[in-house]
N, C-alpha and C positions, 0 to 999 in steps of 0.2 A: 409471582406467588402463587403458594399453595391454597387452594382454596377453599380449606378445611380449615385454617387459620382463617382466611381474610373472613370466611362469615362470622367466626366465634368472635372475633376481635368487631363485629359490628354492633351499633350499639340496640339495633332493633334483633337480633338472635341471641339466644341464651348460648353460654361457651361450651353446653353439651352437644348443641346442633351439629351437624354435620352433613355434608353436601355431597352426595352420591352420583358423580356426572356421568357415570356409565348407566344410571337406573333410573335418568332424566325421562327417558320416551321407552318404553319398552318394545324391545324388537321382536314383533310379529309381522313376518312376513304374509302378504296376498290375505289382508284381512282389513275392512275397513273399520278402523276407529272413531267413536265419537271423542270429539275436543271437550275438556270441559268449560264451562261456563269463561272462566279466567282466559282461557286461550283466545275467545272468540270477540277480545274488548277490542275496542276500537284501534286502528295501527294509527299513531301518530308521531312521527320525530321530530316534527321541526318547532321553533318557537316554544311558549312557555307551559309545557303541556301538564295537565296534573296528572299527579299521582297515579297509578293504574292503567294511562292510557297508553302506555308504553311497557308494554310484556317484561324487558328485560328490568324495569326499573324493582322488579318485587325480588329480581333474583340476580343483584349486580357483580355477583360472584362470578358468575356462566359469564358476562360478559368481559368482565377481568381476563377468565381463562383464555378466552378466543383471542383477544387482543394482543396475552402475551404470546401464547402458542404459537401463535401463525407472523409472529416478528413483522408485523406491520412496521413500515417505513414510515417516518416522524412526521413527514407532510402527510401520510395517509391520517395520523392520528390528530392533525392538527385540524385537518377537515371534518373529521370527526366532531369536535370542538364547536368547529364553525357553527356546523347546522345541525346539531342536536343537543337541547340544552342538556341531556340526560348524561352527556359525554363531559360537559362542563362545569357541572355542578360539582359541589365537595362531595367525595364518594365515601367518606367515612371510614375510611381503610389506616392500619396503618402503615409505615412509621408515619404517615403525617393526616391526621385526619381531615385537613383542608384541603388536598391535592385531588384535582378529579381522577376520574377514571383513565383516562389516557394519559394524566400525567405517572398516575402508578405504573401505567402498563410500559411506561417509555422506563421509567425507575427499575422493573422486573429486566426487561431486557437488556438494558446499562448491566445490571448483575450477572447476566450471562457472560460478556464479557471477562477473559482472564485478567487485563488490565484494571479494569472495576472494581474485580473482587478484591483485590489487595490492598481497594486505597482506604483510608479511616475515614472516619464520618465529617473527620475538620478538611480533610482534600478533597471529598466528594461535594463538599458544599460550596468549597474555593473555586473548581472547576467548573461547578456549576453558576455559579457568580459570573466567571468568565465567559462564558457560553452565553451568557444573556438572561440568565434567570430562571431557567425551565430546563426541567428532565428531557424532554423532549429535543433540545437543542443538543443536550449532553449527547443524548444518542446519536442525535446527528453528526455530531463531532467526533465520536467511537468509529462510526460506522465510515465515514470520510477517512478515516485513516486506515481501518482493514482494506477499502474499495483500492485506495493508491499503493498498498504496501502488502497485499495479499497477506495480511498478518495473519495468525495463526491458522492459516491454510497453506496448502503446497506451495511450495516455489521452486524452482530453476535458475542457477544462477551464473552465466557464464562470466568470467574473470579473465584477467590477461594472462592465458596460460595456464588456469586451473578452473574447476568448476566444483560448485556446491549443490547440492539438492538437497530441502529443507519437506519434510512429510507434514503432514497435518498433526500427526503424533508426536511431532517436536524431534525426530532424529533425523543425525546430519550425515548424508553421504558427503565425498570428496573424491576427485578424482583428478589428474593431468600433471602438470610440473609440481615438483616438489623440492625445488634446489635450498630454499631457505625453508622447508618444515610446513608450509603454507596449507598441508592436506590435514597437518593433525594429527598422523599415525603414528608420532614419536621417531620415525625416519627424514632421510632428505632424498629419499627414493621416487621416481617417477611411478606413476601408476594410472594404465587406459581404466582398471574396471572402477566399479564405485564400489569403497566401501564405507561401513557406517564407521562414526570415530566413535570407537568402545570408550574412551575415557570421558563420555560425556553421558553415558548410561546413568539416568535416573534425573537428568535436568531436561526440562521440555524447552527447546529452541522454535521461537516464533519469529527471528528475521535473522536476515545474513546481509554483509556486506563484500565485498571484493575489490581490493587493490592488487597493484603491483607486488607479488611476493608475499602477499598477507592476507588473513581472512580475521573478521571479526562476526561473531554470534552474538546474537540479545536471546535472554532466555524470558520465559514468562513472567519469574521473580522479578525483571530489568534488571539482570545482571550482566556484564559485557566482558565476554571474553574473548581474545585474540591470540594472534598466532602467524609464525611466517616471522619477515622482518620485524625488530620490535622499533614500533615509533613511539613509544610509550614510556621511555627512560626516562630514568631521573633527569628533571629540571635542571635548568643551571646552570651545565657544562657548555662552551662555545664551542666544544670538538667531543661528538659522543661516538663511541664505536658502537656499530650496528649488534645488534645480538642475533641469534637464530634462536626460534622457538619452537620446536618442533610438535609439542601440544598443548590443547587450551589451555591457556592461565587467566584469570579473573584481571580485570583492568583496574586496579587499585585507585586511580585517581577521579575514578566513576562512581564511585563504591557509595556515595552519597546523592547520586542523581538514579532516581527509577527510569530506566531507557527503554526506548519502544522502538526506536529507527536509528541507523549508523548508515551513513553515506561516506564513500570513501574518492575523493577525486583525486587530480595532479596538483601536491603540493597544498592539499586543505581535506582534514577528516572533521566530520559532526556528527551530534546525535541530537536525538529529539527526545525530551519526556515525555512522560505520560500528561502531565499537566499542560505540553506543548508549547514548552521552552526549549529554544535552540539554543544547543553549546559546538562552541569549534575548538579542535585539541591543537592544532598546526597554521603555522602560520599566514596561510597561501598569499604568500611575496609582498608585497608591498603596501598591497592592500589590508591586508591580517583578518579580514573576514567578520569586520563589525566589531575588533576591539583593538584597544591599544596599546597592549603589552610589548615588551619587548620582543623581540625574534624571537629568542632561545626559549622562551617559554612554551612548555608544551601542557599546561594542565588544562583542563576544560575552561573554556570561559563563555560566558553568555552573550549571546547576540545584543547588542546595544539597537539604540535609533527606534524606528517604528513597531518593531516586533516585541518592544519589550513587553504589553501589557494585551499583546493579539495570541491568540491559542493558535498554533501550528499543528497540522496534522500529519503533512509529508515534507520530507527533505530531498533535493537531488542535487549534486555535485559533477563538476566537469572539471573541464582545467581552469583552475585557479577561478573556480565561482559556483556558486551556490545558489541554489533556487529554493524558496519555501513557498508551501501551499498552506495559508491561511484560512481560519474558520473566522468567521462574522456572524452574529443573527441575520443580517441582509444579505447574504450569500458567501461565496468562497472568492476569492483575489489573489495573486501569485506577487510576490518579493522575491529580488534578486541583489546578488553582493558580490563584490570579487573583482577581477578582470573582467574587462569589457572590448578584449580585442575581437574583432570580428563582429561584433555587434550582439552577442551572445547573452547579454542583460537584458534585451529585449527593450530601451528607452531612447531610441531613435537614433544613438550615436555611440561610437567606441568606445565612451568615455568610463572609465571605471567608478566604482564606487565602493568606498570605505563601511557605509552602514548601510541596512539594508533598504531596498527603495521600491514602490509600489510600481508595477509595471500596469501602465494607466489604459494602454489600447484595447486591453478585453474589455472596458467600461463601454470602449467607442464601438466593438465589436457585438455589443449587447450580447455577449456569454460570459458565461461561469464557468471558470474551471473547475473540473472535479480531479485531473491525474496530470501530475507534473514528468517531466524526464528528460534531465540533463545527460546531453552526449559531451564526446571533448571538446567540439566547439559548435553545437548548433542545439538546440534546445524544443521541446515539443509539447505541449498540452491537447488534453480532451475535454471539452466542453458537457456540460450537463446536457444540450441538445445534441451532441453526437459527433459535432466538429473538431476538427482537428486544426490546430495551428502552428506552425515551424517557426524559428528565424535565426539568425546567427550565422555563420559561413556556410555556403552553399557548396562545398565544393563536391566533385562528381554527381552533383544534382540530390544532396541528402533534405534538402528542405520539400522538394518533390512538387515544385513551383514551375517546372518546365526550364529552369535556367541552374547556371549555375554562381550566379551573382549573391552576394550580401543580403541579407533583410534585416535592417535595424532595430524590425518590431514584429512583433507578433503578427502572422499573413495566415488566412486560411486556405488550407489546400482545397484546391476549387476541383484537383482531381478526382476527389473523394466525396462531392456532392451528394451524389446518390447513397453513400453510405454511412450508418451510423455506428461511430466506433466508440469501443467500450474500452478499450488499453491501447496503448502505444509506447514505444520502446525507442528510444535515440542510441545510436553506438556512436563510431569515432567518424564515419563517412558515411553514415547508411541509418535506414529509420523504418521501421515497422510497425503497421497498424492492424490489429482486431478489431473486426466488426462484431456489432452485437447477434450475427447468426455464426457466427465463429469461424468467418474466412480471414484469411490472413494477405495481408497487402505490403509489397516492401518497394524501395525505392535510395538509390546512391550509388556507390562504390560495386561495382559488378565483377569482381574478383572472388567468384565462387559465395559470395556472401549473404546474395539476396533468396538464396534457395528455390531461385529459377530451373527449370528442368531444362536440360542440354548444358547448364554452366555458362551462365550470362556473363560474357568476357567485357562487355561495352556497358556505359554507366547508363543506369536508369534515371532520366530526372523527372518522370512523374511516376505516381504509385499505380504497381500492376500486380495482379492477384499472383499468386505465390501457388501455380497450380500445383504444383507436387506435395503441397500439404492439404489442398483439397481433395486430393485424389485417396485419403484415408480413411473419408467418409464420415470423418467424427470432428467434433465443433473444437476449433482449438480456442483456450482463454484465457493464455500466456505466453509472451513471446518475452526472452532473454538474452540480449548480445553483448557483445566486449566492447566498451569505449575506450580501450589502451589507447596509448601517446606514443610513438616512437616506436615500437616494441618491435624485437626482431623476428614474429613471427603475427601473420595477420590474426582477425578475428574469429569467432565461433559464436552459432546461433543455438538457443533452446525452442522448441516448441512444445507448449502441454496441453494436453486433450483433456477434455470433461470427464474422462474416467482416470484420469491421471497417467495416463500413457505419455513418454517422454522422447522426442526426436531432436535428431542433434545433425548440425552440418555446418562446412567451414573447415577452419584450419583445424588438425587433429593431431600434430607430429609429437605433441606429448603426451598424447593419451587425454586431452580435456574436453572429445567428444563422447568418452564411457563407450565408445565401438573400438573394437579393435579395428586398425584400416591392414591392406593389403603390403607384403614388401615393397618399398620404396613408395608406399604413397603417403602424402602428406595431408591431405584435406579430403571433403566429400562435398560436392558441389549439390548435391540432393539430400533432402531427411533420410535418417537412419534411427530406428528405434533404438534404443537406450534399454538394453535387458539389466536387471537384476535389481532395480530401484521401485518400491509399490508406493505411488504419488496420490492413490486414490482417498 
């Protein structure tokens, strides 16, 4: 909130008054200043302090400016309210004179988010109600979505044979296999060199999802663009001819939904609205992913059952199943729906679920999930405390528990007990974890997919530091890897550093690494720098 406006709307200040933040305390170097008497008042922040005992009580706009510009965590704002009456009493600021300063600050920070900016007042009040009646909780809801999805930040995505990179400015680069036009350049020719999709000029993209031969992009206006194999044809036909779309086209069936994320799995596609509602667009085999429509219906259907009135911040899709990270005032939780083969739903069995069901194991582990990742046959979660859980089919050691056995419910990866994780990515038969100090660990199938020096051929059953990424001497912040199923080529992986530098390794025979390989080379076992993309 602009401090001039905030001060002018206070009941104690005339409309003509302005506050010049840069002149609050003159900058006179090396000169001792005698502070005015009002700055020497007793410092007291606890309890019901009398007016004047807390300096900022006389200049609340300064406090609001600091809270807003520092982008404090919602929990920090709540702690301020809990320990100081100044922060919990009505601040007398617009748009609601009854809001506390910490609540106004939370609202101001929300308004910086692209998704929130486009909401009308009724929509804002509705999401506030769903989140528990507080702007601090709404802010927590928005930040949780950004953390899990890198929404509005740079992100590389490794798809089945092709790749997408979205910059923080919303520019989209694509490269790799293009037999169905999934690169969006208007052709069906493969390309190893990253190129921006020029038909999207003027449209800011904040999210992307990749599937076999198709791509979906989400704009900051909540619009969904798709290209490649047409999986959104007119419904009602028993047999549909697959179309090839070579440039991004708006998905008409989603025009009434403000979409913030998409997830493409095998036999399933889902989107997440800005209000936290999940919709599925394809049938997901017999389970139909939470709705009971006819198998031929390709229109978006809202996910029914337990999540109807619970806002979701992140979705992830694998082989005929879907994970949803749900937001509640008491903390985050994970729901799953779809095919239970291999135990990948996390409910302690291999039974499939036709409607979303809460994964109860996290409560028993006393772990609050903050990020989810759905591989083809296994899943992974990062907790607020930095622990990592995996479950599902453990083939090749992709769960990191030292065996190749199934895990029917989430289990903490003990090999990471000394690591505080901030990011996890599950692929087809491998998993990557990024720690808070930027180190990367991998485990699972060792066929040039783990980034280990020397080209690991044996399977890695427990987490192992990716030493080749450590040698670049820069913190890694994000990893993306392929989670294809029965594809004619193996997967590939991207690692992005905090400066926006992108490294790639794995299969690259169709140009999906963004790195030109030598003659007769089909893959790289160690990371190579991708040139031509600015992800800073």
